C-alpha positions as CSV (number, residue, x, y, z in Angstrom):
1,M,-16.4,6.9,-18.3
2,V,-12.8,8.2,-18.8
3,Y,-12.1,7.3,-15.0
4,F,-13.1,3.8,-15.4
5,L,-11.0,3.7,-18.6
6,G,-8.0,4.7,-16.4
7,I,-9.0,1.9,-14.0
8,L,-9.0,-0.7,-16.8
9,I,-5.6,0.5,-18.2
10,S,-4.2,0.2,-14.5
11,L,-5.7,-3.2,-13.8
12,A,-4.3,-4.5,-17.3
13,A,-0.7,-3.5,-16.5
14,G,-0.7,-4.7,-13.0
15,F,-2.3,-7.9,-14.1
16,L,0.3,-8.7,-16.7
17,V,3.1,-8.1,-14.4
18,I,1.5,-10.4,-11.7
19,R,0.7,-13.0,-14.4
20,L,4.4,-13.1,-15.4
21,L,5.5,-13.5,-11.7
22,A,2.8,-15.8,-10.5
23,P,1.2,-17.9,-13.5
24,Q,-0.3,-20.5,-11.3
25,R,-2.3,-21.1,-8.1
26,L,-3.2,-17.6,-7.2
27,D,-6.8,-16.9,-6.5
28,P,-8.2,-15.1,-9.6
29,I,-10.1,-12.4,-7.6
30,L,-7.1,-11.8,-5.4
31,R,-4.9,-11.5,-8.4
32,I,-7.2,-8.7,-9.8
33,L,-7.1,-7.0,-6.6
34,L,-3.3,-7.0,-6.2
35,A,-3.2,-6.2,-9.9
36,L,-5.0,-2.9,-9.6
37,A,-3.2,-2.0,-6.5
38,L,0.1,-2.4,-8.5
39,G,-1.3,-0.6,-11.4
40,L,-2.1,2.4,-9.4
41,G,1.4,2.5,-8.2
42,M,2.6,2.2,-11.8
43,D,0.4,5.2,-12.7
44,G,1.9,7.3,-10.0
45,T,5.4,6.2,-11.1
46,A,4.9,6.9,-14.8
47,A,3.5,10.5,-13.9
48,F,6.6,10.9,-11.7
49,Y,9.1,10.4,-14.4
50,T,7.3,12.4,-17.1
51,H,5.7,15.4,-15.1
52,I,8.6,15.8,-12.4
53,L,11.8,14.3,-13.3
54,F,11.8,15.3,-17.1
55,N,9.7,18.5,-16.4
56,Q,7.4,17.3,-19.2
57,F,3.7,18.2,-19.0
58,N,2.5,16.7,-22.2
59,R,-0.6,14.8,-20.7
60,W,-0.4,11.8,-23.1
61,I,3.2,10.9,-22.1
62,P,2.3,9.3,-18.6
63,V,-0.6,7.6,-20.2
64,G,1.2,6.5,-23.2
65,L,4.0,5.1,-20.9
66,M,1.3,2.7,-19.3
67,V,0.0,1.7,-22.6
68,L,3.5,1.0,-24.0
69,G,4.1,-0.9,-20.8
70,I,1.0,-3.0,-21.5
71,L,2.0,-3.7,-25.1
72,L,5.7,-4.9,-24.0
73,L,4.3,-7.0,-21.1
74,S,1.6,-8.6,-23.4
75,F,4.4,-9.6,-25.9
76,F,6.6,-11.1,-23.0
77,L,3.7,-12.8,-21.5
78,D,2.4,-14.3,-24.9
79,K,5.9,-15.6,-25.4
80,N,6.1,-17.1,-22.0
81,V,2.7,-18.8,-22.2
82,R,3.7,-20.3,-25.8
83,E,7.0,-21.8,-24.2
84,Q,4.9,-23.1,-21.2
85,A,2.4,-24.8,-23.6
86,S,5.1,-26.2,-25.8
87,K,6.8,-27.7,-22.7
88,S,3.4,-29.1,-21.3
89,T,2.7,-30.6,-24.6
90,K,5.9,-32.4,-24.8
91,K,5.3,-33.9,-21.3
92,A,1.7,-34.9,-21.7
93,K,0.5,-34.9,-25.4
94,N,-3.0,-36.2,-24.5
95,K,-3.6,-34.3,-21.3
96,P,-5.5,-31.1,-21.1
97,L,-3.3,-28.0,-20.4
98,K,-3.7,-25.8,-17.4
99,N,-2.4,-22.4,-16.7
100,T,-1.1,-22.2,-20.3
101,T,-3.3,-19.6,-21.8
102,F,-2.8,-15.9,-21.8
103,W,-5.2,-15.2,-18.9
104,G,-4.3,-18.3,-16.8
105,E,-6.9,-20.5,-15.1
106,I,-9.9,-18.4,-13.9
107,K,-12.4,-20.5,-11.8
108,L,-14.9,-18.8,-9.6
109,T,-17.1,-20.4,-7.0
110,Q,-19.8,-19.6,-4.6
111,A,-17.2,-18.5,-2.0
112,H,-16.2,-15.9,-4.4
113,A,-19.5,-14.5,-4.7
114,W,-19.9,-14.2,-0.9
115,G,-16.5,-12.3,-0.9
116,L,-17.6,-10.0,-3.8
117,L,-21.0,-9.4,-2.1
118,T,-19.0,-8.3,1.1
119,L,-17.2,-5.8,-0.9
120,G,-20.3,-4.5,-2.6
121,V,-21.8,-4.0,1.0
122,L,-18.7,-2.3,2.3
123,A,-18.7,0.1,-0.7
124,V,-21.9,1.6,0.5
125,P,-20.8,3.4,3.5
126,L,-17.6,4.3,1.8
127,A,-19.5,5.8,-1.1
128,I,-21.9,7.8,1.4
129,G,-18.9,9.1,3.4
130,A,-17.0,10.1,0.4
131,H,-20.3,11.8,-1.0
132,Y,-20.6,14.0,2.1
133,F,-16.9,14.6,2.4
134,P,-15.8,15.2,-1.2
135,L,-12.8,17.2,-0.5
136,G,-11.5,14.9,2.0
137,G,-9.8,15.7,5.3
138,W,-7.6,18.9,6.1
139,D,-4.5,17.1,5.0
140,A,-6.1,16.2,1.8
141,W,-6.8,19.8,0.6
142,S,-4.0,21.3,2.3
143,C,-1.3,18.7,1.5
144,W,-2.2,16.0,-1.0
145,G,-4.6,17.7,-3.1
146,L,-2.6,21.0,-3.1
147,K,0.4,19.1,-4.5
148,A,-1.6,17.3,-7.2
149,K,-3.0,20.6,-8.4
150,F,0.6,22.3,-8.4
151,I,1.9,19.4,-10.4
152,F,-1.1,19.3,-12.9
153,L,-1.8,23.0,-13.3
154,G,1.5,24.6,-12.3
155,H,3.5,23.4,-15.4
156,E,6.9,24.9,-15.1
157,N,6.1,26.4,-11.7
158,W,5.1,23.1,-10.0
159,K,8.2,23.3,-7.7
160,D,6.3,26.1,-5.9
161,A,4.5,23.3,-4.0
162,L,7.8,22.5,-2.3
163,A,8.5,26.2,-1.3
164,P,9.4,26.7,2.3
165,G,6.3,28.8,3.1
166,L,4.0,25.9,2.4
167,W,5.8,23.9,5.2
168,R,2.5,22.9,6.8
169,S,1.5,20.9,3.7
170,N,4.4,18.5,4.5
171,T,6.5,19.5,1.4
172,Q,9.3,16.9,2.2
173,Y,6.8,14.1,1.8
174,P,6.9,11.9,-1.3
175,L,4.5,12.3,-4.0
176,L,2.8,9.1,-4.9
177,W,-0.8,9.7,-3.8
178,P,-0.8,13.1,-5.7
179,L,0.7,11.7,-8.8
180,I,-1.8,8.7,-8.9
181,N,-4.6,11.7,-9.0
182,V,-2.4,13.5,-11.6
183,W,-2.3,10.4,-14.0
184,F,-6.1,10.3,-14.0
185,W,-6.4,13.9,-14.6
186,D,-3.8,13.5,-17.5
187,L,-6.0,10.8,-19.1
188,G,-9.2,13.1,-18.9
189,G,-7.4,16.2,-19.7
190,Q,-8.9,18.2,-17.1
191,F,-8.9,18.6,-13.3
192,N,-11.7,16.8,-11.6
193,Q,-12.2,16.9,-7.8
194,A,-14.2,13.5,-8.2
195,V,-11.0,11.7,-9.1
196,P,-9.4,11.8,-5.7
197,M,-12.7,11.0,-4.1
198,F,-13.2,7.9,-6.3
199,N,-9.5,6.9,-5.8
200,S,-10.1,6.9,-2.0
201,I,-13.0,4.5,-2.3
202,I,-11.0,2.3,-4.7
203,I,-8.1,2.1,-2.3
204,A,-10.3,1.4,0.8
205,L,-12.1,-1.7,-1.3
206,L,-8.7,-2.7,-2.6
207,T,-7.3,-3.0,1.0
208,A,-10.4,-4.9,2.3
209,G,-10.6,-7.1,-0.7
210,I,-6.9,-8.1,-0.5
211,L,-7.3,-8.8,3.4
212,L,-10.5,-10.8,2.6
213,F,-9.3,-13.0,-0.3
214,G,-5.8,-13.0,0.9
215,L,-6.8,-14.5,4.4
216,W,-9.2,-17.0,2.9
217,E,-6.3,-18.1,0.5
218,L,-3.9,-18.4,3.5
219,T,-6.3,-20.0,6.1
220,G,-9.3,-21.5,4.1
221,M,-11.6,-19.9,6.5
222,L,-14.0,-17.8,4.1
223,F,-16.2,-16.4,6.9
224,A,-13.7,-15.5,9.3
225,S,-12.0,-13.8,6.5
226,I,-15.1,-11.8,5.7
227,A,-15.4,-10.8,9.4
228,A,-11.9,-9.7,9.4
229,A,-12.4,-7.4,6.3
230,V,-15.7,-6.0,7.8
231,I,-14.3,-5.3,11.2
232,V,-11.3,-3.3,9.6
233,T,-13.3,-1.5,6.8
234,A,-16.6,-0.9,8.9
235,L,-14.9,0.8,11.7
236,P,-16.4,4.2,12.0
237,L,-12.9,5.6,12.4
238,G,-12.0,3.5,9.2
239,V,-14.7,4.9,7.1
240,L,-13.8,8.5,7.9
241,F,-9.9,8.0,7.4
242,A,-10.5,5.9,4.2
243,T,-12.6,8.6,2.7
244,S,-10.5,11.5,4.0
245,Q,-8.0,11.0,1.0
246,Y,-5.0,10.7,3.2
247,S,-1.8,8.8,2.2
248,D,-2.2,6.8,5.3
249,G,-4.8,4.6,3.3
250,L,-2.4,4.1,0.5
251,L,0.4,3.2,3.0
252,G,-1.8,0.6,4.5
253,L,-2.6,-0.8,1.1
254,Y,0.8,-1.4,-0.1
255,L,2.1,-2.7,3.4
256,L,-0.5,-5.3,3.5
257,S,0.1,-6.1,-0.3
258,A,3.8,-6.5,0.3
259,F,3.4,-9.1,3.2
260,M,0.4,-10.8,1.5
261,S,2.7,-11.4,-1.4
262,F,5.4,-13.0,0.8
263,L,3.0,-15.1,2.6
264,L,1.6,-16.5,-0.4
265,A,5.0,-17.1,-2.0
266,E,6.0,-19.1,1.2
267,K,2.7,-21.1,1.1
268,Y,2.7,-22.0,-2.7
269,D,6.5,-22.0,-3.1
270,L,6.3,-19.2,-5.7
271,P,9.7,-17.3,-5.3
272,K,9.0,-14.9,-8.1
273,L,6.0,-13.6,-6.0
274,K,8.4,-12.3,-3.4
275,I,9.7,-10.0,-6.1
276,L,6.0,-8.5,-6.2
277,G,6.3,-7.9,-2.5
278,M,9.5,-5.9,-3.0
279,I,7.9,-3.9,-5.5
280,F,5.0,-3.1,-3.4
281,L,7.6,-2.2,-0.7
282,G,9.2,0.2,-3.1
283,L,5.9,1.9,-3.8
284,L,5.1,2.0,0.0
285,S,8.2,4.2,0.4
286,F,6.9,6.8,-1.9
287,T,3.5,7.3,-0.1
288,K,4.9,9.5,2.7
289,S,7.9,9.7,5.1
290,E,6.4,7.2,7.4
291,G,6.0,4.8,4.4
292,L,9.8,5.1,3.7
293,V,10.5,4.1,7.2
294,A,8.2,1.2,7.3
295,A,9.5,0.0,3.7
296,G,13.0,0.2,5.0
297,I,12.3,-1.7,8.2
298,A,10.4,-4.4,6.3
299,A,12.8,-4.7,3.5
300,L,15.8,-5.2,5.9
301,G,13.8,-7.9,7.8
302,L,12.8,-9.6,4.6
303,F,16.4,-9.6,3.1
304,W,17.6,-11.2,6.4
305,H,14.9,-13.8,6.3
306,E,15.8,-14.6,2.8
307,R,19.5,-14.4,3.2
308,S,20.0,-18.3,2.8
309,D,19.5,-18.1,-1.0
310,K,22.0,-15.6,-2.3
311,K,20.7,-15.8,-6.0
312,E,17.0,-15.1,-5.0
313,L,18.3,-12.5,-2.5
314,K,20.0,-10.4,-5.3
315,G,16.6,-10.5,-7.3
316,L,14.7,-9.1,-4.3
317,I,17.3,-6.4,-3.7
318,L,17.1,-5.3,-7.3
319,A,13.3,-5.3,-7.4
320,F,13.2,-3.3,-4.3
321,F,15.7,-0.7,-5.6
322,I,14.1,-0.2,-9.0
323,A,10.7,0.4,-7.2
324,L,12.4,2.7,-4.6
325,L,14.1,4.7,-7.4
326,P,11.5,7.5,-7.5
327,T,11.7,8.0,-3.7
328,I,15.4,8.2,-3.9
329,I,15.4,10.8,-6.7
330,F,12.7,12.8,-4.9
331,T,14.6,12.7,-1.6
332,L,18.0,13.6,-3.1
333,F,16.9,16.3,-5.7
334,F,13.5,17.6,-5.0
335,A,12.6,17.3,-1.2
336,P,13.1,20.5,0.7
337,K,14.2,20.7,4.3
338,N,11.7,19.8,6.8
339,E,10.8,23.3,8.2
340,A,8.7,21.6,10.9
341,F,11.6,19.7,12.8
342,I,13.4,20.8,15.8
343,N,15.9,18.3,17.2
344,G,15.0,18.0,20.8
345,L,18.3,16.4,21.7
346,T,20.4,19.4,20.7
347,S,17.8,22.2,21.0
348,M,18.0,24.5,24.2
349,D,14.7,26.3,23.5
350,K,12.6,23.0,23.0
351,P,14.5,20.2,24.5
352,A,13.3,16.6,24.5
353,T,12.4,15.7,28.0
354,W,11.5,12.3,29.7
355,D,8.2,13.9,30.5
356,R,7.5,14.2,26.7
357,L,8.2,10.5,26.3
358,L,6.1,9.4,29.2
359,F,3.1,11.5,28.0
360,I,3.6,9.8,24.5
361,L,3.7,6.4,26.0
362,A,0.7,7.2,28.2
363,Y,-1.5,8.7,25.3
364,T,-0.8,5.7,23.1
365,G,-2.0,3.5,25.8
366,L,-5.1,5.4,26.2
367,E,-5.6,5.7,22.3
368,F,-5.9,1.9,22.3
369,I,-9.1,1.8,24.4
370,R,-10.8,4.8,23.0
371,P,-14.5,4.1,22.0
372,Q,-13.8,5.0,18.2
373,W,-11.9,1.7,17.9
374,N,-14.8,-0.4,18.9
375,F,-12.8,-2.8,21.0
376,F,-10.6,-3.8,17.9
377,W,-7.2,-3.7,20.0
378,L,-8.8,-6.0,22.6
379,I,-9.6,-8.5,19.8
380,V,-6.0,-8.2,18.6
381,I,-4.6,-8.8,21.9
382,G,-6.8,-11.9,22.2
383,G,-5.6,-13.2,18.9
384,I,-1.9,-12.6,20.0
385,L,-2.5,-14.4,23.0
386,L,-4.2,-17.6,21.3
387,A,-1.5,-17.6,18.3
388,G,1.3,-17.4,20.7
389,K,4.8,-18.4,19.2
390,K,3.4,-19.0,15.7
391,L,3.3,-15.2,15.3
392,W,6.9,-15.1,15.6
393,R,7.9,-17.8,13.0
394,S,9.1,-17.2,9.4
395,T,7.5,-14.5,7.5
396,L,4.9,-13.8,10.2
397,G,7.8,-13.2,12.6
398,V,9.3,-10.5,10.1
399,I,5.7,-8.9,10.2
400,G,5.6,-8.8,13.7
401,L,9.2,-7.3,14.1
402,T,8.3,-4.7,11.6
403,L,5.3,-3.6,13.3
404,I,7.1,-3.3,16.6
405,L,10.2,-1.4,15.1
406,Y,8.1,0.7,13.1
407,M,6.0,2.1,16.1
408,G,9.2,2.3,18.0
409,V,10.6,4.7,15.4
410,V,7.4,6.6,15.3
411,T,7.5,7.0,19.1
412,A,11.2,8.2,19.0
413,Y,10.3,10.9,16.2
414,Y,7.3,12.0,18.4
415,A,9.8,12.5,21.2
416,V,12.9,13.9,19.4
417,N,11.0,16.4,17.3
418,T,9.8,19.1,19.6
419,F,8.6,21.5,17.0
420,F,4.8,20.5,17.8
421,A,3.0,20.6,21.1
422,I,2.9,16.8,21.7
423,G,-0.7,16.8,23.0
424,W,-2.2,18.4,19.7
425,W,0.3,16.4,17.6
426,L,-0.8,13.0,19.0
427,N,-4.3,13.9,19.0
428,T,-4.3,14.7,15.1
429,T,-2.0,12.1,13.8
430,L,-1.5,8.9,16.1
431,S,-4.9,7.5,15.2
432,R,-4.1,7.9,11.4
433,I,-0.8,6.2,12.0
434,L,-2.4,3.3,13.7
435,F,-5.2,3.1,11.0
436,A,-2.6,2.6,8.5
437,L,-1.3,-0.4,10.3
438,V,-4.6,-2.1,11.0
439,P,-5.0,-4.3,7.7
440,T,-1.4,-5.6,8.3
441,I,-1.9,-6.4,12.0
442,T,-5.1,-8.3,11.2
443,L,-3.3,-10.2,8.3
444,W,-0.6,-10.9,10.8
445,V,-2.9,-12.1,13.7
446,G,-5.4,-14.0,11.5
447,S,-2.7,-16.0,9.6
448,G,-1.1,-16.7,12.9
449,L,-4.1,-18.3,14.3
450,R,-4.4,-20.6,11.4
451,S,-0.7,-21.5,11.0
452,K,0.2,-25.0,11.8
453,D,2.8,-25.8,14.5
454,A,6.2,-26.3,13.2
């Protein structure tokens, strides 16, 4: 019950932020899903500023920050709604007012029922997988879970989680996923292994739901959107990774949510919704090192795309750097040196070679045709060929360019960092990196197939 109270607090905080940014026209279910995704990120951020930055371990402070935020947001939203209602009344005294209530207009249809039923069905394999895999994958208990336990149980010794001897737990990685778990433990007042397990299911369902209802909102094709969510979530590899409690799932959620916000802002001419997208990118940067790379590439692309409106661009940059602040603080003041890095460009013992790069490219090509993907990449290639030039216009073009540049950076890092044997490294990490991109790739191709020619 305490866990679900935490979900409600997170949902309320995120909902109020989105209600302020997008008071109209956003699908109510999609608004709730985006709100919970945002609220979880706010949980982790609150835990960071109290448990980490201020070395504060009073369990009520991070929870209290979220409750205080809800109260302040409620005050500003109520004031905003009253002003909207007053203006609407002056314009049309005898007409019914829409979208001028605290909660906004909420209208559910049979199509919403189909979408929610789909999420309910998808929850079954996720719950079964999580039940038989409660501790997650090896990175979950040796990396993210270990850090969460240090932060929650270590008190003044929490920095031991960043000790050089624990380099195999990726001590230089940001901490959003562990801190989200810590926030829920704070609320409950005790360590509970069920929290990360439940959070992994929630994150997977949020990703599926945002993809489903977002694609439906963008394309108007309900059953195609349902099929996209099912294909992405029901992949055997997808169920495995979603319930492994890896930060790759969180990375995938926030990258998808950021671009979804921009596409919706573009469709409905809601510039403030782009601010939400930049907040999601800031949260993305705090998931792991790869998330910081993806956030940086996406942000630069979107800033360039929005460069014509100087005033709006300043707001987007400000929103991004406010959300990016925990990552900046952690990177500058807390993150230790990456002990698992050898610069192959300068190393005489383990130099980077062309053979290493060719092996990476060949392995990546073979990865796309492995049976575990169930022909997903063939479907993607077919969609790209059908959509053609439409995938490279406006925000869709930024998405495509971000995906290409991100994979280019990942490939370069595989080639340059010669610390690990490349065969083992690719075998244990490449599929997870691709898994995190699958929801955004599906959004990109699905939206492009439906986009109208300019």
